[in-house]
Structure formats: structure tokens, C-alpha cells
N, C-alpha and C positions, 0 to 999 in steps of 0.2 A: 504494498498503498504505499503511493506517494502520498503525501498531504499536499504537496503543490499544484498537483493533478486536479486532487480533490477540488480544492480552493478555483481552479480554472475553470473546472466544469461549474460549477455554479455560477461563477462570475460569469460566463458565457452561454449560460442559459439551457446549455445540454444537460442531457438527460442519464440521472446518478444510478449508477448502481447500487442499490440498497447496501448488499452487503460492502463495499466498497465503506459506503456513509458508515457501516457499525464501526467497523475496523477503526475508521478515521476516529470516529469518537471514544472507541474504546484506547486508542495510541493516547488522545488526550487525557483520559484516567490517568493510564498507567506513567505519564510524561515522558513520551513519546512523539508526541505533538507539542511544540514550543505555544505559548500563549499570543505569541504575535501570531502564529501558524493560524491559530482559534478565532482572534479578534478579527483577520483577514475571512475568513471562513462566513465567519457570522456577520462582516460588512456585505458580502457576496451575496447573503438569503434578505438580508433587506432590501438591497437593490432587485435580487432576479427573482426571492423568492424561489418554494419546492411544494415539487410534483407532490400528488396526493401520496404516492408508493412510498417515497423518503422523506412525509409528515409523518408517515405510523412509521416507520423505522425509529425514526428521531424519537417518535413519545415512546416508543414502547423499550430501545433504550437508556432512553433518562429514566422510563418507571422503573426499570431492572434493572438497573445500576447498583442498587439498596434494596432494603427491607420492602414487603408489602401487608400493612398491616389486615389481622384476620380477626375483624372483629364483631363477627358472628353471634359469638354468646349475648351478648346485648339485646334484652328482651325489646326491643323497639328501633324502629325506623333511624338510620346514624346515615343525617344531612349537614352539607359543609355548604355553606357562602363563599364566593371570592370574587372579587371588585377586577379591573381591568386596569383600574389605576386613576385618581383625579385628585385633584385639590380641594384642601376640606376634607375628603372623604373620611369623617370619624365611622362610618355607618356600623363595622364591627364589634366596635365599643359595647354598645347595644343590643344588635342582631344576638348575638352570640348568647350574653344569660337569658336575652327575653324567648330564644327560642325553645331553651331548655325551659324557660320557665312553661313552655308552651306544651312541654311532653317528646319533646325530638331528643336525640342524643346528637352535641354539636361538638365533635373532633376537630377541632380549625387550627392548624398551621399554617399560617401566616409569616410573609417575608419584612422587609425594614425597606425606606425607600428606593425607589428605583427613578431615577432619574431627576424630572420636578416635583415628582408627585411624593407623598409621604406613607409610610408605611405602619402597617398596624402593630409591629414589632416596637418601634419606634417608639411611637406613641406610649404602648403601656410600659415600656420604660422610662417614661417622663414619671410614671407611679414612685416614690421612693422604695427602693427592694423590691420592686417586681420581680420577677426571675421570668423568663420563657425558655431559659435552656434545660428545661425537666426531660428525664431518660423518658424511653418510650416505655417503659414501664410503671414510670408514675405518671406519665400521661395516660395509660390505659386503665391505670389504678382509679384514679380522676373523676375517666369519664365513669366509670359501674358505681362509682358512688356518689358523685354530681351531678351529671349528665354533660357537663362541658368543661374543657380545658382549652386553654388558649398557647402555646408554646410557636417556637419557630422551628422552621426545619431543621431538624437532626444529622447529625453525619449519617446516620443507617439510611433516611429517605431519601429516595433522589439525590445523590453526591454528584450526580452528574450535573442536575439543572443548580443546584447546590453554587458550583463555580463558574457555570453559564449567566447565573442572574448578576452576578459579581461583578463577572468581567463585563457584562452588556450595561450595565450602570455607570461604567467611567468610557466605555468606550464607543459612545452616542450608535451603540447597535439595539435600541430600546422598539421602535417602533416598526414592525412586523410581524406580520399577521400568520406567520409558520412558528417562529420563535416566543411569541407571546402567548399563543395558544399550547402549543407543544409545551414550555415550563410552565402555565398554570395546570394544565391536566395530569401530566406525569405525575406533579405535586399531590391534584387533588384524589386519583385515581389507584395512591398509595396507600393512600389514608383507610382505606375498607366501609366505603360508603356504602348506602345504597340511595343514592338523591345527593345529586349537586344542582344547586341554583348559581347562575352566574349574571354579576351586575356588570355588564356592556356600556362603557361611558362613549358619550357622541357629544361633539363638539370640541372648541379649539382648545379647552384644558385636556382632552384627551391626545393617550398615544396615535391613535387614528382622528383624527378629526372628522374627518370626510363619514359621514353618515352611514352610506353604501357601505363602504371599508370597513364599519365599526359594525354594523349587519352582518359583511360575511367572516370576520372573525367571530364572532357569536355563531354563527350558523357551523361552522367549522368546530369551534369547540362543541358543539351539543353533538354536532356527529360524532366526534372523538368519544365523547361520555358514551352514545349509546353501543357501537362497537364493543365496547368493552362492557356492556349490560350494566349501568351506571344512569338510570333514568336523569337527564339534566334538560335545565328551562335556562334561556335566557333572559333576563329583563335588559332591555334596552333603559338606559338612563340618562341624562342633561347632563356633559357637561363644558358647556359655552358658558357657566359661571362657577363660582366654585359652590358647594355646597355646605351651607351653614354660613354661619357668619364668622370664623376663625380659620387659620392656618397656622399650622404649627403645632407640635407634639404636646406639650402639658396645655396648651388654650384648647386643642381641639378636645381632648380628656374631661376640662373644663365644661363643653358643651355637649360632651355625651353625656355629662353625667344631668345634665340639665334636663336632655330627650328621657334618661331613666327616671328622672323627676316626673315626669306627663308635663315638661315642660319645653324652652328652645323652640329650636327653627323649625316653621312648619313643614320647610321642604327636606331636614332633616328625618325627620320625624316620618310624612307621608313615604320617601325611599325607604326607611327602616321596615318600617311596619308591610309597605308590601311585597318587600326582599321576604318577611317572616313568611306571611300568606304563601309565596310561591314554594319554600318551605315545607310547611303541611302540604301542600297543594302535592309538592313530588315526593313527599314521603308517602301517600296514597296509590300515587302510579307505581312505585316502586312494590308493591305487590303483587302484580304481575309478574314481575321478574324477579328471577332466581340468580344472584349474581355469584360470578366463578368462586368456587373454593368455601360456596356459603349457604345456607337451606335460603329456602323461602322467607321474605321476611314479615312479619306480621305490621299491620297499622299503628299509630301512636297510639299508647298505652291506655289505661283508664285513668281520668284525671290528666291526659292532653286535650287536644284541642278539637279534635273532627267527632261534629255531635253527631247521636246516631240516627244511623239513613241519608248522611248528607255526602254529597263524592264532590273534594274542591276543585277535582279536573273537569268539572263540568261548566259549561261557559256561564256566562250572565250573572246573575246573580246565586252561584254557586259556591261563591267565594264571600260572601255577603258574613256569614254566619261565622266563618275562620277570621273574617279583619274584625269585625263585633270582640270575640274572644280574644285576640292579639294584641287590641288594644285595652284590653280590660288587663292584661295580663301586665302593660306597661302603667298604665294610668294609678293601677294599687299599689303600686311599688316593687310587685311580685319578680319585676325582674332586675331592679334595682338590690336587692336584698341576696340574690343570685351573683350582682355581680359582686357584691362586697364583699362576699365570702370565699367567689370565687379570686378576687386580691388578697384576701388575708390567705390561703392556701396555698399562692403563689410568692409566699413573701413579702408583699407590700403592705401598705400602709391603711388599713380599711377604712379608716376616720378621715380619708378625702373623699369617702361618700360624703360627708356631710361636711366637713371643713376645706372645699378646694384648695383656700388658699395655702395648704400643705403640699402643694404640686410647687414646683420650680417655677418662681419670675424673674424675671429680668429684670439687668440694670437701672434698665432708659426705659421710658413709655414715653411714644411722642404721638399726639393727636395731628391726624392730618384735616383737614377744613375744608368746604366747595368752599372756592372763587366767585363760581356764579349761581343763582336760584336755579332751578329746572327739575326733568325730570332725568332720573338714573338711566344713563342710555344702555350701557353696559359695564361690568365689572372684570376685567380681563383674566381669568383663573390662570394662562402658562403665566405670565409675567410674575404673578407672586409668588405663584408654587416656585418660579428662579431665584427671585427675592431672597424667599425663605430658606434656599438653600448656600446662596449669599451669605445670609444673614449668619449662616452656622448649624441650620435645621435639619438639611440634607448632609451629602457626600459627592466630594467631586473626584476622590481618588481612594483605592482600597482601603478597606482595615480604617476611615477617619472614624474619626468619636466628635460624634453629633452633640451640639447646646437643645435641650429639652426644652429652653422658656422662649426662646424668639418664635419672633412670627406676628400674626396679624391678626386683632380681633375688632369688633363692635363692626364689621365690614356692614357698608350697605349694600341693599339688593338691586338689580335693574328691574327700572319698571318705580321703583320708590322717588319722593318727590321732597328735594331739596332747596334748603333756604342758604344764601351766601353766608358763611361763617357756622354752617352745619356741618356735624362730624362726621366723614368719610369714612373713616376708620383710625385706629391707633395701630402704630407698629410696637413691637418688644426686641429689646438689643443689647448689645452688652454693651455697648459703647455709643457716647455720642454722633459720633462719624458713619459708624455702622447705621442707627438710628436714622441718619440725615438723609444719609446714600436710597436708603429700604422706603422712605418718606417721598422720594420723587419717584420712585419705583411705585409706590403705590397710587401716587397722582396718579401718574399717567396711563396708571390702567385702568382708574373710573373715568367715564366720561358722561356729561351732563351735558343735557338737551333739552329739548321744546316736546319732543314727541315720544310717544311710548313704544318701547323697545319691543321688536318681535323675536320671541327666542326660542329653543326649542320647548318640545312638551316634556315637562318633568320625567314624565313615567310612560315607553313607550307598550305596544302590545307584546306580552313574554311570546318568546322563540321555542320551539317545541322540538322534538321527532318530526320529521318530514315522513307525509307520507310513501309509504311505495305503490 
């Protein structure tokens, strides 16, 4: 196997022998393919893509580069959610305990920030003491006892993806349908799931801003899940503006806590509830599938959210009872109590659930105010995500330590009316110079005019398995 020939074949759009691709990938794992060669391969894939057969081989090689969990002994559906990445996307912090409160087992393995987007692990580790490096044995034990655990990708799970994920973040090779799909699905298929829901972001702050390409990514991942006997649904959601009113790790934890108390921004609440409803629907769909290596799964156990005789996979009002029950679990504080327990079990300070001021705070907080009156035309997520990285809230090199306290909060939303001097948002920074630079970025990211802006729908129709 000649690594250069593999790179050239992808670069030139030639048909790639799947066996050669496997040897190339295994060679990288074994240290026989250099980092710069893999970077060149990744860039070639970004530019030219991969044929379906090569993509399936990439997914399979990444999946089987490590352990695949067998959780078939758990007495209920095992469903996870994954987002393709956005700015201000703190959904998982609310969703995981909420889905567990609804009766699902939620084995959530998350990633760190990638490119201009934040990562769930970085947000969790903004909580003092919180550990995401649990062993697989501890992970499974917590699932058995408490229905939910939130950890990072362990050395046992898809180690090839672990290396490629870190390399893509610092080599400009993130926005690629096959690379995104393979990374997400190899990790999720290794979790031993009976169902998966994907939050596929669309708009200028997504890795794939174009709507049609985002939908292509969604269909690609749904097809991969289907081929591996894991019922999968993709929910397209908007990322032409930040989700919620905060960007930055500790700031987003604060906002997630607001949502868990039944408060917080409307858009964060709506996206989270919609995703949990889809998780319950896919749990019902999994009854008809016998996952490889496991017995046929049961529906949500007694005490969960599926009302007797109700099929959440039905169209129209079939999801309405599910939504009502999800909202009840959120507004009653049940999900917040599960989150508090989760934080304590994983070494964090559970008091943050009642006192968010225990989270890290920035040395400098600077207000940015509007220079004119009018309607907020747009709040561009991409420059805000990049600015958060430059403040120290993300990584521009492998292994970089991040500052959990920096970012933006109290952001206006598109469509809101502001007067001259009204607050557009606040910058949280480590020093005055960084704050001033980020304030300028924030001001440029927000436009104010006289017309009502046209925005992407917050949530679109779910994408499910295509009929044959």
C-alpha cells in the first residue's frame, strides 16, 4: 500500500479500492502513515468526496478500530442524540437528563469543540470537578443505575476517529459530508444503541451552511444507521443565528441550567423538546428491529413516556402526547434533579444547579450597545464562534488548554427591536485588550436595520429511513 497513491486517487476523483483504503487507515493507526499524509488525505476528501463503498469502508474501519459496547442487558431502549455542531448549542446538557427522566437509557459519548463550534465535553468540564474521562465499566454501571452518563470518547471506542477528529479540527478539514458522517456514526454505532436522533444544523453557522448539503448529510447518516440496524432520525434545525443567548462554555452551562428550571430562551427549549420527542419516537420504532448482537428491544419501560396505545411514530398528533409528557418532566424539575445527580456522580459540584455563580467567571465583562434604533437583522454565528475561539474558549492547535469562562452572553435575537444605546450583548474575556477585540467582532456580527429579517425555520420535518 502506497499512501501517496491513495491520496492522489482521492484528489483526482478516481475510484478507490476499499481494501486499499482499509490498509491506509490501519497504517495510520499503526504509525505507518504520517500525520501530514493523513492531513493531505482528509483535505482531498473535503475537496472531492468519497464514493458510497469507500464511505461504508471508512465507517466500518473506524467503528471496528476499537470496542463496540453490548448494552442489550439494559431493560429498555438505548437512545442517544448527536448534533452536527453549532454556535451556542448547549442542547445535550438539557437533553440527556430530560430523556432519562422520560424513561430512556442515554449512553452519551460527546466530543470537544471542533473548528468554530463548541463541544459538550468542554461545557461539562467548565463545571468545577466534573470528569468526562470515566472508564467504560463505570460508564455502563452508571447507565444501569441511573439511566444516563455523559463522557468523552474513550481510548477503547473508535480510536481511529479520536485521532482524526483532533486532526480535522486543526487542519481545516471539518466541512465534509463523508468525514462528518463517518465520525459521528462510527462513535454512535459503537455505543450499543437501539436508536439514534441527529440534530443536523443548517445555515451560516453550520459546518455545511447550504441547506441541500446539510440535508444530504442527514440522509447519509440516516442511511448508515439503517444499514447497521439502528433506527435513525435526523431533525434539521436552524444555525443561521446562535442557539440561545450565550456562546462560551461556562456561560452555556448557565443557560442550560435556566432551561432545566423551565426557563431560558424559547429556541433552546423548543429544539431540546423536539429532539427528545424524536428520541422517544425512535425508541418505539426500535421495537421492530433486532440489533446485531442483541435481542429484540422493548418499548419505553413502565414509568416512561409512551402512553398506552400511543404510537409516537404516527404522523400528525401522534407526537402531541409525547411532547406534553416531555414538557412535564422539564417544567417539574425532574430533569434538573437528574442533572444534579449526574454532576455529583461524575465528580462535579452539584451546588451549581442552585448557584450558577460557582461556575468560572471571566476577569473582564464588557457591554456592547447598539449605535442605532431598529430591528435586529441578523446575529451571525460564524464570526461569534470564531471570536470565542480567539478569546481562548476553543482550540487552534492540538492539546490546547481552553478558558471555560470566556465568551458572549445576553445576545439579542434577530427580529427583536432595539433602541440606540440598548444592549446587543456582553463579552467575557481574560483581559481588556481581548475584550475590546471581541467587542468589535460582536458589533460586526450584529446588524440592525428597518425590516423584519427572513430566517430559516427553527425546526424542519424529521428525516427518516427512506422507503424502498
